[in-house]
DSSP file (Angstrom, degrees, kcal/mol; ACC not computed):
  #  RESIDUE AA STRUCTURE BP1 BP2  ACC     N-H-->O    O-->H-N    N-H-->O    O-->H-N    TCO  KAPPA ALPHA  PHI   PSI    X-CA   Y-CA   Z-CA
    1    1 A X              0   0    0      0, 0.0     2,-0.4     0, 0.0    26,-0.2   0.000 360.0 360.0 360.0 136.8   88.8   65.7  283.1
    2    2 A X  E     -a   27   0A   0     24,-2.6    26,-2.9     2,-0.0     2,-0.4  -0.984 360.0-168.4-131.9 144.6   87.8   68.5  285.5
    3    3 A X  E     +a   28   0A   0     -2,-0.4     2,-0.3    24,-0.2    26,-0.2  -0.989  10.5 172.9-134.9 142.1   85.0   68.5  288.0
    4    4 A X        -     0   0    0     24,-1.7     6,-0.1    -2,-0.4    27,-0.1  -0.972  27.1-147.0-145.2 136.4   83.3   71.1  290.1
    5    5 A X  S    S+     0   0    0     -2,-0.3     2,-0.6    24,-0.2    26,-0.1   0.722  84.8  80.3 -73.2 -20.5   80.2   70.7  292.2
    6    6 A X  S  > S-     0   0    0      1,-0.1     4,-2.3    24,-0.1     5,-0.2  -0.792  72.9-150.6 -90.8 120.4   79.1   74.3  291.5
    7    7 A X  H  > S+     0   0    0     -2,-0.6     4,-2.2     1,-0.2    -1,-0.1   0.862  95.4  52.4 -60.7 -38.7   77.5   74.5  288.1
    8    8 A X  H  > S+     0   0    0      2,-0.2     4,-2.1     1,-0.2    -1,-0.2   0.908 110.7  47.1 -65.4 -41.1   78.6   78.1  287.5
    9    9 A X  H  > S+     0   0    0      2,-0.2     4,-2.0     1,-0.2    -2,-0.2   0.875 110.5  52.6 -68.9 -36.0   82.2   77.2  288.3
   10   10 A X  H  X S+     0   0    0     -4,-2.3     4,-1.8     2,-0.2    -2,-0.2   0.906 108.8  50.7 -63.4 -40.7   82.0   74.2  286.0
   11   11 A X  H  X S+     0   0    0     -4,-2.2     4,-2.5     1,-0.2    -2,-0.2   0.912 108.4  51.7 -61.6 -42.5   80.7   76.5  283.2
   12   12 A X  H  X S+     0   0    0     -4,-2.1     4,-3.1     1,-0.2     5,-0.2   0.861 105.1  56.4 -64.0 -35.1   83.6   78.9  283.8
   13   13 A X  H  X S+     0   0    0     -4,-2.0     4,-2.3     2,-0.2    -1,-0.2   0.927 109.4  46.1 -59.3 -44.3   86.0   75.9  283.5
   14   14 A X  H  X S+     0   0    0     -4,-1.8     4,-1.7     2,-0.2    -2,-0.2   0.934 113.8  48.6 -63.0 -46.5   84.5   75.2  280.0
   15   15 A X  H  X S+     0   0    0     -4,-2.5     4,-1.1     1,-0.2    -2,-0.2   0.919 114.0  45.2 -60.8 -46.5   84.8   78.9  279.1
   16   16 A X  H  X S+     0   0    0     -4,-3.1     4,-1.1     1,-0.2     3,-0.3   0.881 109.3  56.2 -66.7 -37.6   88.4   79.2  280.3
   17   17 A X  H  X>S+     0   0    0     -4,-2.3     5,-1.1    -5,-0.2     4,-0.8   0.853 100.2  59.5 -63.6 -34.9   89.4   76.0  278.6
   18   18 A X  H ><5S+     0   0    0     -4,-1.7     3,-0.7     1,-0.2    -1,-0.2   0.887 102.8  52.7 -60.8 -38.5   88.1   77.3  275.2
   19   19 A X  H 3<5S+     0   0    0     -4,-1.1    -1,-0.2    -3,-0.3    -2,-0.2   0.832 107.7  51.4 -65.5 -31.4   90.6   80.2  275.5
   20   20 A X  H 3<5S-     0   0    0     -4,-1.1    -1,-0.2    -3,-0.2    -2,-0.2   0.596 100.8-137.4 -82.3 -11.2   93.4   77.7  276.0
   21   21 A X  T <<5 -     0   0    0     -4,-0.8     2,-0.2    -3,-0.7    -3,-0.2   0.917  30.4-173.3  54.1  48.3   92.4   75.7  273.0
   22   22 A X      < -     0   0    0     -5,-1.1     3,-0.2     1,-0.1    -1,-0.2  -0.515  24.1-140.2 -72.6 138.7   93.0   72.4  274.8
   23   23 A X  S    S+     0   0    0      1,-0.3     2,-0.3    -2,-0.2    -1,-0.1   0.798  86.1  17.8 -72.3 -27.0   92.6   69.3  272.5
   24   24 A X        +     0   0    0      2,-0.0     2,-0.3   -23,-0.0    -1,-0.3  -0.887  68.4 148.9-151.1 114.3   90.8   67.2  275.0
   25   25 A X        -     0   0    0     -2,-0.3     2,-0.5    -3,-0.2    -3,-0.0  -0.976  20.4-166.4-146.9 133.0   88.9   68.3  278.1
   26   26 A X        -     0   0    0     -2,-0.3   -24,-2.6     2,-0.0     2,-0.5  -0.979  10.5-164.4-120.9 117.0   85.9   66.8  279.8
   27   27 A X  E     -a    2   0A   0     -2,-0.5     2,-0.3   -26,-0.2   -24,-0.2  -0.885   7.9-174.1-107.4 130.6   84.2   68.9  282.4
   28   28 A X  E     -a    3   0A   0    -26,-2.9   -24,-1.7    -2,-0.5     2,-0.4  -0.819  22.2-146.3-120.4 162.3   81.7   67.4  284.9
   29   29 A X        +     0   0    0     -2,-0.3     2,-0.3   -26,-0.2   -24,-0.2  -0.755  48.1 132.8-129.5  81.8   79.4   68.8  287.5
   30   30 A X        -     0   0    0     -2,-0.4     2,-0.7   -24,-0.1     5,-0.1  -0.886  66.4 -97.3-130.7 158.7   79.2   66.2  290.3
   31   31 A X    >   -     0   0    0     -2,-0.3     3,-1.7     3,-0.2    -2,-0.0  -0.698  36.3-146.3 -70.6 115.7   79.5   66.1  294.1
   32   32 A X  G >  S+     0   0    0     -2,-0.7     3,-0.9     1,-0.3    -1,-0.2   0.734  94.6  62.3 -64.1 -22.9   83.1   65.0  294.4
   33   33 A X  G 3  S+     0   0    0      1,-0.2    -1,-0.3    60,-0.1    -2,-0.0   0.732 116.8  30.5 -73.3 -19.9   82.4   62.9  297.5
   34   34 A X  G <  S+     0   0    0     -3,-1.7    -1,-0.2     2,-0.0    -2,-0.2  -0.074  81.9 164.0-126.7  31.8   80.1   60.7  295.4
   35   35 A X    <   -     0   0    0     -3,-0.9    -3,-0.1    -5,-0.1    -5,-0.0  -0.284  43.1-111.5 -55.4 131.1   81.8   61.0  292.0
   36   36 A X        -     0   0    0      1,-0.1     2,-0.2    -5,-0.0    -1,-0.1  -0.253  25.8-105.2 -69.4 151.8   80.5   58.1  289.9
   37   37 A X        -     0   0    0     -3,-0.1     2,-0.4    10,-0.0    -1,-0.1  -0.518  38.2-140.9 -68.6 142.3   82.5   55.2  288.8
   38   38 A X        -     0   0    0     10,-0.4    10,-4.0    -2,-0.2     2,-0.3  -0.868  12.0-160.0-111.8 142.0   83.5   55.4  285.2
   39   39 A X        -     0   0    0     -2,-0.4     8,-0.1     8,-0.2     3,-0.1  -0.900  19.3-140.9-117.4 148.1   83.6   52.6  282.6
   40   40 A X  S    S-     0   0    0      6,-0.5     2,-0.3    -2,-0.3    -1,-0.1   0.691  84.2 -14.0 -79.5 -19.1   85.5   52.6  279.3
   41   41 A X  S >  S-     0   0    0      3,-0.1     3,-1.5     1,-0.1    -1,-0.2  -0.974  74.2 -92.5-171.6 168.0   82.6   50.7  277.6
   42   42 A X  T 3  S+     0   0    0     -2,-0.3    -1,-0.1     1,-0.3    -2,-0.0   0.817 124.4  47.5 -62.2 -31.6   79.4   48.8  278.2
   43   43 A X  T 3  S+     0   0    0     -3,-0.0     2,-0.4    -4,-0.0    -1,-0.3   0.402  86.5 111.7 -91.3   3.4   81.3   45.5  278.2
   44   44 A X    <   -     0   0    0     -3,-1.5    -3,-0.1     1,-0.2     0, 0.0  -0.651  46.7-169.3 -82.6 128.0   84.1   46.7  280.6
   45   45 A X        +     0   0    0     -2,-0.4     2,-0.2     2,-0.1    -1,-0.2   0.865  63.7  68.7 -82.0 -40.2   84.0   45.1  284.0
   46   46 A X  S    S-     0   0    0      1,-0.1    -6,-0.5     3,-0.0     2,-0.2  -0.493  83.5-113.8 -88.5 151.2   86.5   47.3  285.8
   47   47 A X        -     0   0    0     -2,-0.2    -8,-0.2    -8,-0.1     2,-0.1  -0.539  39.2-102.0 -75.8 146.1   86.1   50.9  286.8
   48   48 A X        -     0   0    0    -10,-4.0   -10,-0.4    -2,-0.2     2,-0.4  -0.451  39.0-158.2 -65.7 139.6   88.3   53.5  285.1
   49   49 A X        -     0   0    0     -2,-0.1     2,-0.3   -12,-0.1    49,-0.2  -0.943   9.6-128.1-122.8 146.1   91.2   54.6  287.3
   50   50 A X  E     -b   98   0B   0     47,-2.8    49,-3.0    -2,-0.4     3,-0.1  -0.664   3.2-150.3 -95.5 146.8   93.2   57.8  287.0
   51   51 A X  E    S+     0   0B   0     -2,-0.3    52,-2.3     1,-0.3     2,-0.3   0.864  87.4  15.2 -75.7 -40.1   97.0   58.1  286.8
   52   52 A X  E     -b  103   0B   0     50,-0.2     2,-0.4     2,-0.0    -1,-0.3  -0.988  64.6-173.6-138.7 142.9   97.0   61.5  288.4
   53   53 A X  E     -b  104   0B   0     50,-1.9    52,-2.5    -2,-0.3     2,-0.6  -0.992  12.9-156.1-138.8 131.8   94.4   63.5  290.4
   54   54 A X  E     -b  105   0B   0     -2,-0.4     2,-0.9    50,-0.2    52,-0.2  -0.945  12.7-164.3-103.0 116.8   94.6   67.1  291.6
   55   55 A X  E     +b  106   0B   0     50,-3.4    52,-2.8    -2,-0.6     2,-0.9  -0.803  12.7 174.6-106.9  89.6   92.2   67.3  294.6
   56   56 A X  E     -b  107   0B   0     -2,-0.9    52,-0.2    50,-0.2     2,-0.1  -0.821  20.2-165.7 -99.6  97.0   91.7   71.1  295.1
   57   57 A X        -     0   0    0     50,-1.7    52,-0.2    -2,-0.9     2,-0.1  -0.389  27.6 -91.9 -89.7 158.2   89.1   71.1  297.9
   58   58 A X        +     0   0    0     -2,-0.1     2,-0.3    50,-0.1    -1,-0.1  -0.424  57.6 172.9 -60.1 141.0   86.8   73.8  299.2
   59   59 A X        -     0   0    0     -2,-0.1    21,-0.1    -3,-0.1    49,-0.0  -0.899  49.1 -99.2-147.1 173.9   88.5   75.5  302.1
   60   60 A X        -     0   0    0     -2,-0.3    50,-0.1     1,-0.1    -1,-0.0   0.755  48.3-137.8 -68.6 -24.8   88.3   78.4  304.6
   61   61 A X    >   +     0   0    0      1,-0.1     3,-2.7     2,-0.0     4,-0.2   0.662  52.9 146.0  76.9  15.7   90.8   80.4  302.5
   62   62 A X  G >   +     0   0    0      1,-0.3     3,-1.0     2,-0.2    48,-0.2   0.716  64.4  67.4 -62.7 -17.0   92.7   81.6  305.5
   63   63 A X  G 3  S+     0   0    0     46,-2.0    -1,-0.3     1,-0.2    47,-0.2   0.596 100.1  50.3 -74.0 -10.0   95.8   81.5  303.4
   64   64 A X  G X> S+     0   0    0     -3,-2.7     4,-1.5    45,-0.4     3,-1.0   0.271  74.6 110.0-108.7   9.8   94.5   84.3  301.3
   65   65 A X  T <4 S+     0   0    0     -3,-1.0     3,-0.2     1,-0.3     7,-0.2   0.853  75.1  55.3 -55.8 -37.7   93.5   86.7  304.2
   66   66 A X  T 34 S+     0   0    0      1,-0.2    -1,-0.3    -4,-0.2     3,-0.2   0.815 119.0  31.7 -68.9 -28.1   96.3   89.2  303.3
   67   67 A X  T <4 S+     0   0    0     -3,-1.0     2,-0.4     1,-0.2    -1,-0.2   0.480 115.4  60.0-105.9  -3.4   95.1   89.6  299.7
   68   68 A X    ><  +     0   0    0     -4,-1.5     3,-1.6    -3,-0.2     4,-0.5  -0.712  56.0 174.2-125.5  79.7   91.4   89.1  300.3
   69   69 A X  T >  S+     0   0    0     -2,-0.4     3,-0.9     1,-0.3     4,-0.4   0.750  75.5  66.5 -61.3 -24.8   90.1   91.8  302.7
   70   70 A X  T >> S+     0   0    0      1,-0.2     3,-1.1     2,-0.2     4,-0.5   0.796  90.1  65.6 -66.1 -26.8   86.4   90.7  302.2
   71   71 A X  H X> S+     0   0    0     -3,-1.6     4,-1.9     1,-0.2     3,-0.9   0.791  86.7  69.9 -65.5 -27.8   87.3   87.4  303.9
   72   72 A X  H <4 S+     0   0    0     -3,-0.9    -1,-0.2    -4,-0.5    -2,-0.2   0.807  92.2  59.7 -60.6 -28.7   88.0   89.2  307.2
   73   73 A X  H <4 S+     0   0    0     -3,-1.1    -1,-0.2    -4,-0.4    -2,-0.2   0.815 118.9  25.6 -70.8 -30.2   84.2   89.9  307.6
   74   74 A X  H << S+     0   0    0     -3,-0.9    -2,-0.2    -4,-0.5    -1,-0.2   0.526  95.2 112.5-110.6  -9.7   83.2   86.2  307.6
   75   75 A X     <  +     0   0    0     -4,-1.9     2,-0.3   -14,-0.0   -14,-0.0  -0.403  34.3 165.9 -71.9 139.3   86.3   84.5  308.9
   76   76 A X    >   -     0   0    0     -2,-0.1     3,-1.9     1,-0.0     4,-0.3  -0.972  47.4-108.5-145.6 159.2   86.4   82.8  312.3
   77   77 A X  T 3  S+     0   0    0     -2,-0.3     3,-0.4     1,-0.3     4,-0.2   0.695 114.3  54.2 -61.9 -21.9   88.8   80.4  313.9
   78   78 A X  T 3> S+     0   0    0      1,-0.2     4,-1.2     2,-0.1     3,-0.5   0.327  74.6 101.1 -97.8   8.0   86.4   77.4  313.6
   79   79 A X  H <> S+     0   0    0     -3,-1.9     4,-0.8     1,-0.2     3,-0.3   0.880  79.6  55.5 -60.4 -38.7   85.7   77.7  309.9
   80   80 A X  H >> S+     0   0    0     -3,-0.4     4,-1.3    -4,-0.3     3,-0.5   0.830  99.6  61.2 -62.9 -32.9   88.2   74.8  309.1
   81   81 A X  H 3> S+     0   0    0     -3,-0.5     4,-0.5     1,-0.2     3,-0.4   0.907 101.9  51.7 -59.6 -41.8   86.3   72.6  311.5
   82   82 A X  H 3< S+     0   0    0     -4,-1.2     4,-0.3    -3,-0.3    -1,-0.2   0.723 114.4  42.6 -71.5 -19.8   83.1   72.8  309.4
   83   83 A X  H <X S+     0   0    0     -4,-0.8     4,-2.7    -3,-0.5     5,-0.2   0.612  89.1  88.9 -99.0 -14.6   85.0   71.9  306.2
   84   84 A X  H  X S+     0   0    0     -4,-1.3     4,-2.7    -3,-0.4     5,-0.2   0.889  88.1  47.3 -54.7 -48.8   87.1   69.0  307.5
   85   85 A X  H  X S+     0   0    0     -4,-0.5     4,-2.4     1,-0.2    -1,-0.2   0.899 113.8  47.9 -63.9 -41.5   84.6   66.2  306.9
   86   86 A X  H  > S+     0   0    0     -4,-0.3     4,-2.3     2,-0.2    -1,-0.2   0.933 113.3  47.8 -63.5 -46.0   83.9   67.4  303.4
   87   87 A X  H  X S+     0   0    0     -4,-2.7     4,-2.4     1,-0.2    -2,-0.2   0.917 112.6  49.3 -61.2 -44.0   87.6   67.7  302.6
   88   88 A X  H  X S+     0   0    0     -4,-2.7     4,-2.7    -5,-0.2    -1,-0.2   0.922 111.3  48.9 -60.1 -46.3   88.3   64.3  304.0
   89   89 A X  H  X S+     0   0    0     -4,-2.4     4,-2.2     1,-0.2    -1,-0.2   0.872 111.6  49.0 -65.9 -37.8   85.5   62.7  302.0
   90   90 A X  H  X S+     0   0    0     -4,-2.3     4,-2.6     2,-0.2    -1,-0.2   0.929 112.8  48.0 -65.5 -44.8   86.6   64.3  298.8
   91   91 A X  H  X S+     0   0    0     -4,-2.4     4,-2.6     1,-0.2    -2,-0.2   0.927 112.1  48.6 -62.0 -45.5   90.2   63.2  299.3
   92   92 A X  H  X S+     0   0    0     -4,-2.7     4,-1.8     2,-0.2    -1,-0.2   0.904 112.4  48.5 -63.6 -41.4   89.1   59.6  300.2
   93   93 A X  H  X S+     0   0    0     -4,-2.2     4,-0.6     2,-0.2    -1,-0.2   0.926 112.2  49.2 -64.5 -43.3   86.9   59.4  297.1
   94   94 A X  H >< S+     0   0    0     -4,-2.6     3,-1.2     1,-0.2    -2,-0.2   0.918 109.7  51.0 -61.1 -44.3   89.7   60.7  294.9
   95   95 A X  H >< S+     0   0    0     -4,-2.6     3,-1.3     1,-0.3    -1,-0.2   0.851 104.7  57.6 -62.6 -34.2   92.2   58.3  296.3
   96   96 A X  H 3< S+     0   0    0     -4,-1.8    -1,-0.3     1,-0.2    -2,-0.2   0.655 103.9  54.4 -71.3 -13.3   89.8   55.4  295.6
   97   97 A X  T << S+     0   0    0     -3,-1.2   -47,-2.8    -4,-0.6    -1,-0.2   0.359  87.7 105.2 -99.9   3.8   89.7   56.4  291.9
   98   98 A X  E <  S-b   50   0B   0     -3,-1.3   -47,-0.2   -49,-0.2     2,-0.1  -0.577  72.0-119.1 -84.8 146.5   93.5   56.3  291.5
   99   99 A X  E >   -     0   0B   0    -49,-3.0     3,-2.5    -2,-0.2     2,-0.2  -0.414  47.7 -83.3 -69.3 157.3   95.4   53.5  289.7
  100  100 A X  E 3  S+     0   0B   0      1,-0.3    -1,-0.1    -2,-0.1     3,-0.1  -0.504 125.1  20.4 -60.9 129.0   97.9   51.5  291.7
  101  101 A X  E 3  S+     0   0B   0      1,-0.3    -1,-0.3    -2,-0.2    -2,-0.0   0.391  97.6 137.5  86.8  -3.1  101.0   53.6  291.6
  102  102 A X  E <   -     0   0B   0     -3,-2.5     2,-0.4   -52,-0.1    -1,-0.3  -0.219  46.6-130.5 -70.6 166.5   99.0   56.8  290.7
  103  103 A X  E     -b   52   0B   0    -52,-2.3   -50,-1.9    -3,-0.1     2,-0.4  -0.952  16.6-167.0-125.4 140.9   99.7   60.1  292.3
  104  104 A X  E     -b   53   0B   0     -2,-0.4     2,-0.5   -52,-0.2   -50,-0.2  -0.970   8.7-155.1-124.5 141.3   97.4   62.6  294.0
  105  105 A X  E     -b   54   0B   0    -52,-2.5   -50,-3.4    -2,-0.4     2,-0.5  -0.977  11.7-154.9-111.4 125.5   98.1   66.2  294.9
  106  106 A X  E     -b   55   0B   0     -2,-0.5     2,-0.4   -52,-0.2   -50,-0.2  -0.873  20.2-175.2-101.1 131.2   95.9   67.5  297.8
  107  107 A X  E     +b   56   0B   0    -52,-2.8   -50,-1.7    -2,-0.5     2,-0.3  -0.983  18.1 156.2-137.3 136.5   95.5   71.3  297.7
  108  108 A X        -     0   0    0     -2,-0.4   -50,-0.1   -52,-0.2   -49,-0.0  -0.904  40.3-132.0-137.9 171.0   93.9   74.0  299.8
  109  109 A X  S    S+     0   0    0     -2,-0.3   -46,-2.0   -52,-0.2   -45,-0.4  -0.225  77.7 103.6-112.6  40.9   94.5   77.7  300.1
  110  110 A X        -     0   0    0    -48,-0.2    -2,-0.2   -47,-0.2     0, 0.0  -0.889  58.8-158.4-121.8 150.0   94.5   77.4  303.9
  111  111 A X        +     0   0    0     -2,-0.3     2,-0.3     5,-0.0    -1,-0.1   0.477  60.9 116.7 -97.0  -7.0   97.2   77.3  306.5
  112  112 A X    >>  -     0   0    0      1,-0.2     3,-1.3     4,-0.1     4,-0.8  -0.459  60.1-148.8 -70.9 121.9   94.9   75.5  309.0
  113  113 A X  T 34>S+     0   0    0     -2,-0.3     5,-3.3     1,-0.3     6,-0.4   0.745  97.2  65.6 -63.2 -20.9   96.2   72.0  309.9
  114  114 A X  T 345S+     0   0    0      1,-0.2    -1,-0.3     3,-0.2    -2,-0.1   0.829 108.3  39.9 -66.5 -30.7   92.6   70.9  310.4
  115  115 A X  T <45S+     0   0    0     -3,-1.3    -1,-0.2     3,-0.1    -2,-0.2   0.556 132.3  21.8 -93.0 -10.4   92.2   71.4  306.6
  116  116 A X  T  X5S+     0   0    0     -4,-0.8     4,-2.4    -3,-0.1     3,-0.3   0.626 128.5  25.0-120.0 -85.0   95.5   70.1  305.6
  117  117 A X  H  >5S+     0   0    0      1,-0.2     4,-2.7     2,-0.2    -3,-0.2   0.872 123.3  51.6 -58.1 -40.2   97.5   67.7  307.8
  118  118 A X  H  ><S+     0   0    0     -5,-3.3     4,-2.0     2,-0.2    -1,-0.2   0.855 110.3  49.2 -68.3 -33.7   94.4   66.4  309.7
  119  119 A X  H  > S+     0   0    0     -6,-0.4     4,-1.9    -3,-0.3    -2,-0.2   0.925 113.6  45.6 -69.1 -44.7   92.6   65.6  306.4
  120  120 A X  H  X S+     0   0    0     -4,-2.4     4,-2.5     1,-0.2    -2,-0.2   0.905 111.5  53.1 -64.5 -41.1   95.7   63.8  305.0
  121  121 A X  H  X S+     0   0    0     -4,-2.7     4,-2.4    -5,-0.2    -1,-0.2   0.911 107.2  52.1 -59.0 -42.7   96.0   61.9  308.3
  122  122 A X  H  X S+     0   0    0     -4,-2.0     4,-2.3     1,-0.2    -1,-0.2   0.900 110.0  48.3 -62.1 -40.9   92.4   60.8  308.1
  123  123 A X  H  X S+     0   0    0     -4,-1.9     4,-2.3     2,-0.2    -1,-0.2   0.909 110.3  51.5 -66.7 -41.4   93.0   59.4  304.6
  124  124 A X  H  X>S+     0   0    0     -4,-2.5     4,-0.7     1,-0.2     5,-0.7   0.913 112.7  46.0 -61.0 -42.2   96.1   57.6  305.7
  125  125 A X  H  <5S+     0   0    0     -4,-2.4     3,-0.4     1,-0.2    -1,-0.2   0.886 110.9  53.5 -66.8 -38.9   94.1   56.0  308.6
  126  126 A X  H  <5S+     0   0    0     -4,-2.3    -2,-0.2     1,-0.2    -1,-0.2   0.905 113.4  41.1 -62.2 -43.2   91.2   55.2  306.3
  127  127 A X  H ><5S-     0   0    0     -4,-2.3     3,-1.9    -5,-0.1    -1,-0.2   0.475  95.3-147.9 -90.1  -2.2   93.4   53.3  303.8
  128  128 A X  T 3<5S-     0   0    0     -4,-0.7    -3,-0.1    -3,-0.4    -4,-0.1   0.829  73.2 -30.5  40.8  60.9   95.5   51.6  306.5
  129  129 A X  T 3 <S+     0   0    0     -5,-0.7    -1,-0.3     2,-0.2    -4,-0.1   0.407 111.7 107.3  86.6  -2.8   98.9   51.4  304.7
  130  130 A X  S <  S+     0   0    0     -3,-1.9     2,-0.3    -6,-0.2    -2,-0.1   0.636  83.0  40.1 -82.8 -13.5   97.5   51.1  301.2
  131  131 A X  S    S-     0   0    0     -7,-0.2     2,-0.3    -8,-0.1    -2,-0.2  -0.890  71.9-161.8-127.0 161.1   98.6   54.6  300.4
  132  132 A X        -     0   0    0     -2,-0.3     2,-0.3     2,-0.0    -2,-0.0  -0.990  21.4-114.5-143.0 152.7  101.8   56.5  301.3
  133  133 A X        -     0   0    0     -2,-0.3     2,-0.4     3,-0.0    -2,-0.0  -0.620  29.2-160.0 -78.7 142.2  103.0   60.1  301.5
  134  134 A X        -     0   0    0     -2,-0.3     2,-0.3     0, 0.0    -2,-0.0  -0.971  25.5-109.5-122.5 144.3  105.7   61.1  299.1
  135  135 A X        -     0   0    0     -2,-0.4     2,-0.1     1,-0.1    11,-0.0  -0.549  39.2-125.4 -71.0 126.9  108.0   64.0  299.5
  136  136 A X        -     0   0    0     -2,-0.3     2,-0.7     1,-0.1    -1,-0.1  -0.379  16.6-114.7 -73.3 151.9  107.1   66.7  296.9
  137  137 A X        -     0   0    0     -2,-0.1     2,-0.4     0, 0.0    -1,-0.1  -0.794  40.7-168.9 -84.1 116.3  109.7   68.0  294.6
  138  138 A X        -     0   0    0     -2,-0.7     6,-0.1     4,-0.0    -3,-0.0  -0.904  24.2-110.1-114.8 135.7  109.9   71.7  295.5
  139  139 A X    >   -     0   0    0     -2,-0.4     3,-1.5     1,-0.1    -1,-0.0  -0.270  24.0-124.7 -57.8 144.5  111.8   74.4  293.6
  140  140 A X  T 3  S+     0   0    0      1,-0.3    -1,-0.1     3,-0.0    -2,-0.0   0.701 111.7  59.1 -65.0 -17.7  114.9   75.7  295.3
  141  141 A X  T 3  S+     0   0    0      2,-0.1     2,-0.5     1,-0.0    -1,-0.3   0.538  91.5  81.5 -88.0  -8.0  113.4   79.2  295.0
  142  142 A X  S <  S-     0   0    0     -3,-1.5     2,-0.4     2,-0.0    -4,-0.0  -0.871  76.5-137.0-103.1 124.8  110.3   78.2  297.0
  143  143 A X        +     0   0    0     -2,-0.5     2,-0.3     2,-0.0    -4,-0.1  -0.637  38.2 156.8 -78.8 134.0  110.5   78.2  300.8
  144  144 A X        -     0   0    0     -2,-0.4     2,-0.3    -6,-0.1    -6,-0.0  -0.940  25.2-161.8-148.5 169.6  108.8   75.2  302.4
  145  145 A X        -     0   0    0     -2,-0.3     3,-0.1     3,-0.0    -2,-0.0  -0.977  36.7 -87.7-150.1 157.9  108.8   73.1  305.4
  146  146 A X        -     0   0    0     -2,-0.3     3,-0.1     1,-0.1   -11,-0.0  -0.222  56.0 -89.3 -63.0 158.2  107.5   69.6  306.3
  147  147 A X        -     0   0    0      1,-0.1     2,-0.2     2,-0.0    -1,-0.1  -0.223  50.0 -92.5 -63.9 158.4  103.9   69.2  307.4
  148  148 A X        -     0   0    0      1,-0.1    -1,-0.1    -3,-0.1     3,-0.1  -0.481  29.1-167.3 -73.3 142.0  103.1   69.5  311.1
  149  149 A X  S    S+     0   0    0      1,-0.3     2,-0.3    -2,-0.2    -1,-0.1   0.700  75.5  22.6 -99.7 -26.8  103.0   66.2  313.1
  150  150 A X        +     0   0    0     13,-0.0    -1,-0.3    12,-0.0     2,-0.3  -0.996  67.0 157.8-140.6 143.6  101.3   67.6  316.2
  151  151 A X        -     0   0    0     -2,-0.3     2,-0.4    -3,-0.1    12,-0.3  -0.981  37.5-110.2-158.6 158.9   99.1   70.6  316.8
  152  152 A X        -     0   0    0     -2,-0.3     2,-0.5    10,-0.1    10,-0.1  -0.770  23.7-151.9 -94.8 139.9   96.5   71.9  319.2
  153  153 A X  E     -C  161   0C   0      8,-1.4     8,-0.9    -2,-0.4     2,-0.5  -0.956   7.0-151.2-111.5 124.9   92.9   72.2  318.2
  154  154 A X  E     -C  160   0C   0     -2,-0.5     2,-0.3     6,-0.2     6,-0.2  -0.839  20.2-178.7 -97.8 129.3   90.9   74.8  319.9
  155  155 A X        -     0   0    0      3,-1.2   -77,-0.0     4,-0.8    -2,-0.0  -0.893  37.3-122.3-129.1 155.9   87.2   74.0  320.1
  156  156 A X  S    S+     0   0    0     -2,-0.3    -1,-0.1     1,-0.2     3,-0.1   0.866 112.8  34.1 -63.5 -37.8   84.2   75.8  321.6
  157  157 A X  S    S+     0   0    0      1,-0.1     2,-0.3    -3,-0.0    -1,-0.2   0.830 124.8  36.0 -90.9 -34.9   83.3   73.0  323.9
  158  158 A X  S    S-     0   0    0      1,-0.2    -3,-1.2     3,-0.0     3,-0.1  -0.859  75.0-133.2-115.5 152.1   86.7   71.7  324.8
  159  159 A X  S    S-     0   0    0     -2,-0.3    -4,-0.8     1,-0.3     2,-0.3   0.991  80.2 -20.7 -69.7 -58.1   89.8   73.8  325.3
  160  160 A X  E     +C  154   0C   0     -6,-0.2     2,-0.3    -8,-0.1    -1,-0.3  -0.988  62.2 164.2-147.5 156.5   92.2   71.7  323.2
  161  161 A X  E     -C  153   0C   0     -8,-0.9    -8,-1.4    -2,-0.3     2,-0.4  -0.960  38.9 -99.3-160.1 168.4   92.5   68.1  321.9
  162  162 A X    >   -     0   0    0     -2,-0.3     3,-2.3   -10,-0.1     4,-0.2  -0.796  27.5-127.7 -97.0 137.9   94.5   66.2  319.3
  163  163 A X  G >  S+     0   0    0     -2,-0.4     3,-2.4   -12,-0.3     4,-0.4   0.731 102.6  76.0 -57.8 -23.3   92.8   65.4  315.9
  164  164 A X  G >  S+     0   0    0      1,-0.3     3,-1.0     2,-0.2    -1,-0.3   0.762  83.7  68.7 -59.9 -21.7   93.7   61.7  316.3
  165  165 A X  G <  S+     0   0    0     -3,-2.3    -1,-0.3     1,-0.2    -2,-0.2   0.667  86.3  69.5 -68.3 -15.9   90.7   61.6  318.8
  166  166 A X  G <         0   0    0     -3,-2.4    -1,-0.2     1,-0.2    -2,-0.2   0.765 360.0 360.0 -73.3 -25.0   88.4   62.3  315.8
  167  167 A X    <         0   0    0     -3,-1.0    -1,-0.2    -4,-0.4    -2,-0.2   0.416 360.0 360.0-107.9 360.0   88.8   58.8  314.3
């Protein structure tokens, strides 16, 4: 199952999937923050739960600045602030649709901790111990580092503050 809130992008998912000749793909066009509960049948009491979810949320794209010169024209340091609540709400909705023991991957193309670590922190606080972070399996050829635990947030009205103040 794949979902995109943008109808054109959902159409492109269908078009691209046809090229891949996938045996089973269901594409939906819903607001991911309010994705509907799914039932397996009319007589089914419980909502369908997913084993795995890839949550690739809308983001500022600041991780693509070097290869996307057009982004420089619209980019500003506070772009991540405006997307944080949407990203958080999508992640929380996705997590609520997981089976117990299911796994979710949260993805952006941003380096901004407001769009990454702060969103994950918000979900952890929301679920109060019912979910946990797991260390990803990373290829030995890929350089990586653990997520940030503390960072400064620069805001127009305040000089700096810690994201934990948001919740």
